[in-house]
RODO-2510 file (C-alpha; in nm, 4 decimals, decimal comma):
residues 410
     n   res          X          Y          Z
     1     x     0,0102    -0,0127     0,0151
     2     x     0,1379     0,3289    -0,1093
     3     x     0,0384     0,5238     0,2417
     4     x     0,2947     0,2981     0,3891
     5     x     0,5596     0,3187     0,0980
     6     x     0,5498     0,6939     0,1562
     7     x     0,5887     0,6614     0,5479
     8     x     0,8508     0,4145     0,4929
     9     x     1,0432     0,6393     0,2014
    10     x     0,9820     0,9249     0,3970
    11     x     1,1652     0,7878     0,7152
    12     x     1,4669     0,6463     0,4873
    13     x     1,5206     0,9690     0,2733
    14     x     1,5731     1,1058     0,6036
    15     x     1,8047     0,8964     0,7953
    16     x     2,0121     0,9032     0,4669
    17     x     2,0280     1,2243     0,4468
    18     x     2,1047     1,3053     0,8270
    19     x     2,3832     1,0246     0,7769
    20     x     2,5510     1,2060     0,4066
    21     x     2,5242     1,5263     0,5364
    22     x     2,8439     1,5019     0,8046
    23     x     3,0058     1,3391     0,4998
    24     x     2,9317     1,5789     0,2382
    25     x     3,0786     1,8592     0,4650
    26     x     3,3614     1,7462     0,4729
    27     x     3,3896     1,6969     0,0945
    28     x     3,2803     2,0858     0,0423
    29     x     3,5290     2,1407     0,2641
    30     x     3,8109     1,9602     0,0697
    31     x     3,7163     2,1548    -0,2565
    32     x     3,6757     2,4839    -0,1229
    33     x     3,2461     2,5172    -0,1604
    34     x     3,2652     2,7600     0,1794
    35     x     3,0170     2,9768     0,2653
    36     x     3,1907     3,3070     0,4164
    37     x     3,0522     3,5420     0,6583
    38     x     2,9463     3,8579     0,4241
    39     x     2,7254     4,1867     0,4661
    40     x     2,4085     4,0083     0,2681
    41     x     2,4352     3,6707     0,4605
    42     x     2,3600     3,5759     0,8364
    43     x     2,6640     3,3286     0,8762
    44     x     2,9021     3,3892     1,1578
    45     x     3,1781     3,1700     1,0543
    46     x     3,3014     2,9901     0,7259
    47     x     3,0287     2,6873     0,6746
    48     x     3,0546     2,4420     0,4063
    49     x     2,8001     2,4365     0,1298
    50     x     2,6922     2,1350    -0,1067
    51     x     2,4419     1,9680     0,1669
    52     x     2,1924     1,9120    -0,1267
    53     x     2,4409     1,6074    -0,2740
    54     x     2,3217     1,4597     0,0600
    55     x     1,9477     1,5737    -0,0135
    56     x     1,9950     1,4066    -0,3599
    57     x     2,1352     1,0696    -0,2766
    58     x     1,8506     1,0412    -0,0042
    59     x     1,6260     1,0836    -0,2811
    60     x     1,7807     0,8985    -0,5530
    61     x     1,8048     0,5585    -0,2703
    62     x     1,4538     0,6008    -0,1744
    63     x     1,3168     0,6611    -0,5464
    64     x     1,4882     0,3284    -0,6316
    65     x     1,3454     0,1418    -0,3482
    66     x     0,9550     0,3115    -0,3495
    67     x     0,9138     0,4801    -0,6702
    68     x     0,7789     0,2986    -0,9872
    69     x     0,9225     0,3321    -1,2816
    70     x     0,6402     0,4671    -1,4851
    71     x     0,3230     0,6558    -1,3581
    72     x     0,0090     0,6304    -1,5614
    73     x    -0,1932     0,9213    -1,6013
    74     x    -0,5638     0,9054    -1,5772
    75     x    -0,7615     1,0666    -1,8735
    76     x    -0,7381     1,4373    -1,8754
    77     x    -1,0832     1,6097    -2,0069
    78     x    -1,0562     1,7558    -2,3631
    79     x    -0,7965     1,4601    -2,5075
    80     x    -0,8688     1,2013    -2,7000
    81     x    -0,7966     0,8093    -2,5528
    82     x    -0,4586     0,7471    -2,5365
    83     x    -0,3191     1,0873    -2,4943
    84     x    -0,3167     1,0939    -2,0940
    85     x     0,0449     0,9708    -2,1256
    86     x     0,2593     0,8286    -1,8511
    87     x     0,5012     1,0012    -1,6230
    88     x     0,8742     0,8431    -1,6565
    89     x     1,0452     0,8036    -1,3211
    90     x     1,3921     0,8181    -1,4158
    91     x     1,3767     1,0916    -1,6834
    92     x     1,2754     1,3014    -1,3591
    93     x     1,5290     1,1787    -1,1103
    94     x     1,7789     1,2450    -1,3994
    95     x     1,6637     1,6008    -1,4135
    96     x     1,6953     1,6363    -1,0187
    97     x     2,0841     1,5181    -1,0295
    98     x     2,1286     1,7735    -1,3295
    99     x     2,0102     2,0761    -1,1323
   100     x     2,2064     1,9446    -0,8101
   101     x     2,4616     1,9006    -1,0233
   102     x     2,4644     2,2145    -1,1821
   103     x     2,4068     2,3774    -0,7898
   104     x     2,6835     2,2069    -0,6724
   105     x     2,9222     2,3627    -0,9387
   106     x     2,7934     2,7052    -0,9053
   107     x     2,8421     2,6513    -0,4500
   108     x     3,2019     2,5660    -0,5896
   109     x     3,3166     2,8481    -0,8104
   110     x     3,0270     3,1343    -0,8379
   111     x     2,8653     3,0117    -1,1794
   112     x     2,7367     3,2813    -1,4228
   113     x     2,3533     3,3730    -1,3555
   114     x     2,2879     3,3163    -1,7122
   115     x     2,4705     2,9544    -1,7169
   116     x     2,2839     2,8778    -1,3815
   117     x     1,9592     2,9309    -1,5391
   118     x     2,0293     2,7270    -1,8513
   119     x     2,1124     2,4571    -1,5820
   120     x     1,7431     2,5038    -1,4686
   121     x     1,5798     2,5360    -1,8132
   122     x     1,7667     2,2167    -1,8815
   123     x     1,6434     2,0321    -1,5553
   124     x     1,3031     2,1311    -1,5889
   125     x     1,3248     2,0354    -2,0129
   126     x     1,4426     1,6706    -1,8695
   127     x     1,1341     1,6457    -1,6516
   128     x     0,8625     1,7664    -1,9011
   129     x     1,0067     1,5073    -2,1808
   130     x     0,9879     1,2620    -1,9038
   131     x     0,5848     1,3206    -1,8930
   132     x     0,5950     1,5522    -1,5913
   133     x     0,3692     1,8372    -1,8033
   134     x     0,1076     2,1019    -1,6745
   135     x    -0,1562     1,9586    -1,9700
   136     x    -0,4295     2,2057    -1,8800
   137     x    -0,5990     2,3260    -1,5434
   138     x    -0,9330     2,3140    -1,4121
   139     x    -1,1019     2,6965    -1,3992
   140     x    -1,3807     2,7467    -1,1998
   141     x    -1,6900     2,8175    -1,3996
   142     x    -1,4798     2,7640    -1,7385
   143     x    -1,4261     2,4329    -1,7316
   144     x    -1,0876     2,2575    -1,8409
   145     x    -0,8484     2,4770    -2,0177
   146     x    -0,5961     2,2408    -2,2216
   147     x    -0,2507     2,4058    -2,2994
   148     x    -0,1110     2,3987    -2,6540
   149     x     0,1893     2,1768    -2,7222
   150     x     0,1194     1,9544    -2,3799
   151     x     0,2045     2,2472    -2,1591
   152     x     0,6134     2,2247    -2,2095
   153     x     0,6865     2,5980    -2,1525
   154     x     0,4281     2,6093    -1,8558
   155     x     0,6018     2,3417    -1,7144
   156     x     0,9721     2,4227    -1,7690
   157     x     0,8319     2,7894    -1,6451
   158     x     0,6816     2,6453    -1,3219
   159     x     0,9873     2,4739    -1,2391
   160     x     1,2367     2,7312    -1,3288
   161     x     1,0157     2,9236    -1,1011
   162     x     0,9738     2,6882    -0,7900
   163     x     1,3742     2,6130    -0,8250
   164     x     1,4572     3,0323    -0,7671
   165     x     1,1808     3,0665    -0,5091
   166     x     1,3022     2,8046    -0,2703
   167     x     1,6931     2,9053    -0,3851
   168     x     1,5801     3,2805    -0,2887
   169     x     1,4569     3,1950     0,0373
   170     x     1,7478     3,0091     0,1801
   171     x     1,9069     3,2574     0,3718
   172     x     1,8646     3,1752     0,6847
   173     x     1,9668     2,8630     0,8890
   174     x     1,7324     2,5627     0,8655
   175     x     1,4495     2,8293     0,6755
   176     x     1,4155     2,6332     0,3408
   177     x     1,5169     2,2827     0,4683
   178     x     1,2434     2,3225     0,7290
   179     x     0,9895     2,4843     0,5046
   180     x     1,0095     2,2194     0,2500
   181     x     0,9521     1,9878     0,4877
   182     x     0,6236     2,1259     0,6129
   183     x     0,5669     2,1354     0,2156
   184     x     0,6575     1,8003     0,1079
   185     x     0,4190     1,6482     0,3875
   186     x     0,1103     1,8816     0,3291
   187     x     0,1910     1,7621    -0,0483
   188     x     0,1998     1,4042     0,0435
   189     x    -0,1322     1,4399     0,2608
   190     x    -0,3289     1,6206    -0,0691
   191     x    -0,2052     1,4066    -0,3560
   192     x    -0,3219     1,0773    -0,1256
   193     x    -0,6640     1,2560    -0,0936
   194     x    -0,6855     1,3578    -0,4867
   195     x    -0,5788     1,0492    -0,5858
   196     x    -0,6485     0,7824    -0,3401
   197     x    -0,3796     0,5030    -0,1886
   198     x    -0,1658     0,4090    -0,5236
   199     x    -0,0054     0,8104    -0,5203
   200     x     0,3257     0,7816    -0,6692
   201     x     0,3116     1,1759    -0,6191
   202     x     0,2854     1,1443    -0,2832
   203     x     0,5356     0,9085    -0,2448
   204     x     0,7695     1,1823    -0,4356
   205     x     0,6311     1,4442    -0,1919
   206     x     0,7082     1,2521     0,1763
   207     x     1,0703     1,1462    -0,0174
   208     x     1,1162     1,5351    -0,0507
   209     x     1,0236     1,6036     0,2774
   210     x     1,2286     1,3232     0,4345
   211     x     1,5488     1,4534     0,2524
   212     x     1,4992     1,7796     0,3723
   213     x     1,3993     1,6851     0,7256
   214     x     1,7115     1,4685     0,7829
   215     x     1,9339     1,7364     0,6064
   216     x     1,7505     1,9877     0,9181
   217     x     1,9409     1,7891     1,1702
   218     x     2,2606     1,9516     1,0645
   219     x     2,1253     2,3101     0,9352
   220     x     1,9579     2,4586     1,2150
   221     x     2,0773     2,6835     1,3808
   222     x     2,3590     2,7339     1,4714
   223     x     2,4032     2,5579     1,1288
   224     x     2,6879     2,2800     1,0793
   225     x     2,6378     2,2858     0,6753
   226     x     2,4525     2,4880     0,3816
   227     x     2,2243     2,3182     0,1004
   228     x     2,3533     2,5603    -0,1201
   229     x     2,2447     2,6039    -0,4910
   230     x     2,2706     2,2481    -0,5231
   231     x     1,9884     2,1935    -0,2225
   232     x     1,7732     2,4827    -0,3001
   233     x     1,7084     2,4255    -0,6485
   234     x     1,7387     2,0086    -0,6314
   235     x     1,4244     2,1262    -0,3620
   236     x     1,2433     2,3269    -0,5143
   237     x     1,2444     2,1100    -0,8773
   238     x     1,1259     1,8005    -0,6289
   239     x     0,8377     1,9899    -0,5237
   240     x     0,7331     2,1277    -0,8226
   241     x     0,7327     1,8014    -0,9947
   242     x     0,5305     1,6139    -0,6894
   243     x     0,2280     1,9054    -0,7254
   244     x     0,2298     1,8625    -1,1285
   245     x     0,2315     1,4674    -1,0979
   246     x     0,0029     1,5088    -0,7994
   247     x    -0,2632     1,7627    -0,9846
   248     x    -0,2789     1,5713    -1,3352
   249     x    -0,4493     1,2622    -1,2400
   250     x    -0,7733     1,4516    -1,0845
   251     x    -1,0194     1,6985    -1,2174
   252     x    -1,0649     1,9127    -0,9095
   253     x    -1,0486     2,2448    -0,9401
   254     x    -0,8316     2,3240    -0,6701
   255     x    -0,5698     2,0658    -0,8245
   256     x    -0,3042     2,3130    -0,8877
   257     x    -0,4274     2,6521    -0,6790
   258     x    -0,3387     2,3836    -0,3401
   259     x     0,0499     2,3574    -0,4208
   260     x     0,0330     2,7673    -0,4764
   261     x    -0,1112     2,8000    -0,1339
   262     x     0,0868     2,5706     0,0442
   263     x     0,3779     2,7552    -0,0961
   264     x     0,2913     3,0828    -0,0466
   265     x     0,5531     3,2208     0,2038
   266     x     0,8776     3,1943    -0,0433
   267     x     0,5921     3,2899    -0,3381
   268     x     0,5450     3,5820    -0,1370
   269     x     0,8996     3,6474    -0,0194
   270     x     1,0202     3,6265    -0,3820
   271     x     0,7563     3,8295    -0,5221
   272     x     0,8302     4,0971    -0,2461
   273     x     1,1713     4,1141    -0,3198
   274     x     1,1648     4,0720    -0,7064
   275     x     0,9223     4,3493    -0,6966
   276     x     1,1246     4,5711    -0,5243
   277     x     1,4755     4,5110    -0,7185
   278     x     1,2385     4,6041    -1,0504
   279     x     1,1240     4,9308    -0,8472
   280     x     1,4384     5,0842    -0,7879
   281     x     1,5701     4,9839    -1,1218
   282     x     1,8128     4,7107    -1,0206
   283     x     1,8260     4,3265    -1,1504
   284     x     1,5960     4,0402    -1,0650
   285     x     1,8343     3,8280    -0,9709
   286     x     2,0803     4,0383    -0,7915
   287     x     2,1079     3,9154    -0,4714
   288     x     2,0001     4,2068    -0,1705
   289     x     1,8719     4,2218     0,2232
   290     x     1,5081     4,2618     0,1063
   291     x     1,3952     3,9022     0,1979
   292     x     1,1615     3,8480     0,4775
   293     x     1,4133     3,7100     0,7241
   294     x     1,6867     4,0051     0,6464
   295     x     1,4170     4,2455     0,7831
   296     x     1,3233     4,0364     1,0643
   297     x     1,6714     4,0666     1,1611
   298     x     1,7158     4,3928     1,1201
   299     x     1,4065     4,4805     1,3481
   300     x     1,5839     4,2733     1,5730
   301     x     1,4612     3,8846     1,5472
   302     x     1,7031     3,6541     1,6368
   303     x     1,7722     3,3894     1,3861
   304     x     1,5646     3,1097     1,5813
   305     x     1,2685     3,3407     1,6168
   306     x     1,2656     3,4151     1,2502
   307     x     1,2471     3,0878     1,1538
   308     x     0,9704     3,0007     1,4481
   309     x     0,7526     3,2742     1,3144
   310     x     0,8125     3,1823     0,9182
   311     x     0,7810     2,8228     0,9875
   312     x     0,4578     2,9194     1,1737
   313     x     0,3091     3,0770     0,9139
   314     x     0,4249     2,8195     0,6296
   315     x     0,1941     2,5426     0,8842
   316     x    -0,0531     2,8184     0,8844
   317     x    -0,1108     2,8631     0,5255
   318     x    -0,0456     2,4219     0,4932
   319     x    -0,3283     2,4246     0,7524
   320     x    -0,5398     2,6091     0,5325
   321     x    -0,4116     2,3803     0,1606
   322     x    -0,5650     2,0709     0,3820
   323     x    -0,8751     2,2304     0,4515
   324     x    -0,9373     2,3023     0,1601
   325     x    -0,8997     1,9420     0,0452
   326     x    -1,1006     1,7884     0,3735
   327     x    -1,3294     2,0476     0,4565
   328     x    -1,6633     1,9502     0,2594
   329     x    -1,7765     2,2571     0,2123
   330     x    -1,8883     2,1949    -0,1886
   331     x    -1,8798     1,8557    -0,3925
   332     x    -1,5793     2,0637    -0,6376
   333     x    -1,7949     2,0294    -0,9237
   334     x    -1,9834     2,3960    -0,8658
   335     x    -2,2181     2,2907    -0,5529
   336     x    -2,1500     2,4444    -0,2406
   337     x    -2,2715     2,3344     0,1209
   338     x    -2,3509     2,6605     0,3519
   339     x    -2,2341     2,5273     0,6297
   340     x    -1,8998     2,4204     0,5398
   341     x    -1,8835     2,7196     0,3361
   342     x    -1,9048     2,9510     0,6442
   343     x    -1,6424     2,7232     0,8149
   344     x    -1,4307     2,7716     0,5257
   345     x    -1,4732     3,0915     0,4722
   346     x    -1,3615     3,2076     0,8471
   347     x    -1,0469     2,9359     0,7719
   348     x    -0,9482     3,1604     0,5285
   349     x    -1,0131     3,5000     0,6653
   350     x    -0,8277     3,3817     1,0003
   351     x    -0,5111     3,2939     0,7711
   352     x    -0,5496     3,6291     0,5802
   353     x    -0,5837     3,8607     0,9134
   354     x    -0,2411     3,6671     1,0430
   355     x    -0,0728     3,6788     0,7244
   356     x    -0,1273     4,0755     0,7471
   357     x    -0,0441     4,0670     1,0867
   358     x     0,3003     3,8914     0,9784
   359     x     0,3632     4,0646     0,7261
   360     x     0,2685     4,4795     0,8416
   361     x     0,2858     4,4618     1,2395
   362     x     0,5865     4,2408     1,2533
   363     x     0,7864     4,4242     0,9795
   364     x     0,6740     4,7384     0,9977
   365     x     0,5059     4,8260     1,3475
   366     x     0,7788     4,6703     1,5599
   367     x     1,0366     4,8274     1,3403
   368     x     0,8739     5,1550     1,4199
   369     x     0,8543     5,0818     1,8026
   370     x     1,2520     5,0129     1,7761
   371     x     1,2897     5,3092     1,5684
   372     x     1,1047     5,5371     1,8163
   373     x     1,3191     5,3826     2,1045
   374     x     1,6538     5,4739     1,9105
   375     x     1,5538     5,7975     1,8006
   376     x     1,4088     5,9309     2,1229
   377     x     1,7532     5,8092     2,3233
   378     x     1,9394     6,0545     2,0749
   379     x     1,6718     6,3723     2,1348
   380     x     1,3650     6,2968     2,3584
   381     x     1,2194     6,5471     2,1770
   382     x     1,1748     6,3864     1,8421
   383     x     0,8057     6,4199     1,7309
   384     x     0,6012     6,1396     1,6091
   385     x     0,5810     6,2853     1,2728
   386     x     0,9903     6,2677     1,2216
   387     x     0,9623     5,9067     1,3378
   388     x     0,6777     5,8279     1,1050
   389     x     0,9027     6,0025     0,8337
   390     x     1,2250     5,7938     0,9177
   391     x     1,0361     5,4750     0,9413
   392     x     0,8463     5,5084     0,6115
   393     x     1,1608     5,6488     0,4100
   394     x     1,3771     5,3244     0,5631
   395     x     1,0782     5,0906     0,4932
   396     x     1,0270     5,2659     0,1065
   397     x     1,4065     5,2855     0,0456
   398     x     1,5476     4,9523     0,2516
   399     x     1,8035     5,1357     0,3540
   400     x     1,8319     5,1509     0,6761
   401     x     2,0468     5,4152     0,8497
   402     x     2,2152     5,3457     1,1863
   403     x     2,1494     5,5685     1,4550
   404     x     2,4355     5,6869     1,6591
   405     x     2,3882     5,7161     2,0388
   406     x     2,5235     5,9255     2,2921
   407     x     2,8509     5,8121     2,4962
   408     x     2,7484     5,6607     2,7891
   409     x     2,8607     5,8833     3,0874
   410     x     3,1955     5,7677     3,2494
***
């Protein structure tokens, strides 16, 4: 039974990743794949990279044991008989190995961003060639929309986006690994619900979650090793493929919307950062210090507290995604039940309010309090208007001027 397969695969992937990560750390030190403290990073001492290679080894071993060689797809609406297709597991794993290799090379020698993008497109194209394609989408009130050319371009775009989103979020000890653990488990549960007890997508998601958790034992604060681009790109790729395969065998309206909700935190983080870079004329791929974790660090959050808040946010949204699948508010064919719809609306409202609180209250209002204390220690007569103007300028520009405090009297 695949329910147990997913549990066993999760546990074995976690154990293998946990055992291999220290060995990979030694390899990283030998080849010079080291992350050094920098202005943008939060590392306090030289830390080995290449943790993604341990994650890859765990994924490959568990896939060899528990993943089927091919995954036949149910007939999608709008397609002729015989065109539903098959997802071949080993091309998907080959794409995973390719992106992990590209990431490892980048960790060691710092590749040009264009070369990294080419590698990401190549890995995504391998998965698409193996049958992991977004062929269409159920849209409320419109029905099934089939994409031209089997959805190859959309599939590549989706996978490349997921790789970069997870990569961008990998900035605090344990953040990306923990978020991918939570999201992988949520994907597995949802895929089983969508596809029944024989869901290969659920097993792949469980493997991804297990490998992330095993690595997390060594990556939690203070991290002994980082996953690097090898791991971040790999995890984004695997979650993207699991979402695609988990959605292909169902006509559910929310099949692809649920993965977007589960991954909402890294999506919002990346969208916020890229939008700000574009606003100020910066290149989208140029690193800066505007991610949620950077901004939380600037207003006084410790790494542990930052990760705890972002884990809680991710868990909350994963819970909402699960509620969308398990709360019987509709029959998913256009009929809604009033009582359960009200329950679902309350859940969504709570999640929305909590998200607004985390984004605005924690990031801006608490910063205002800190800024008030700083400015009034320098000048007790600082007005509320001056404080608000200072906070507004800092938040909009991302340039946080240091406040020079008076020297203590001896």
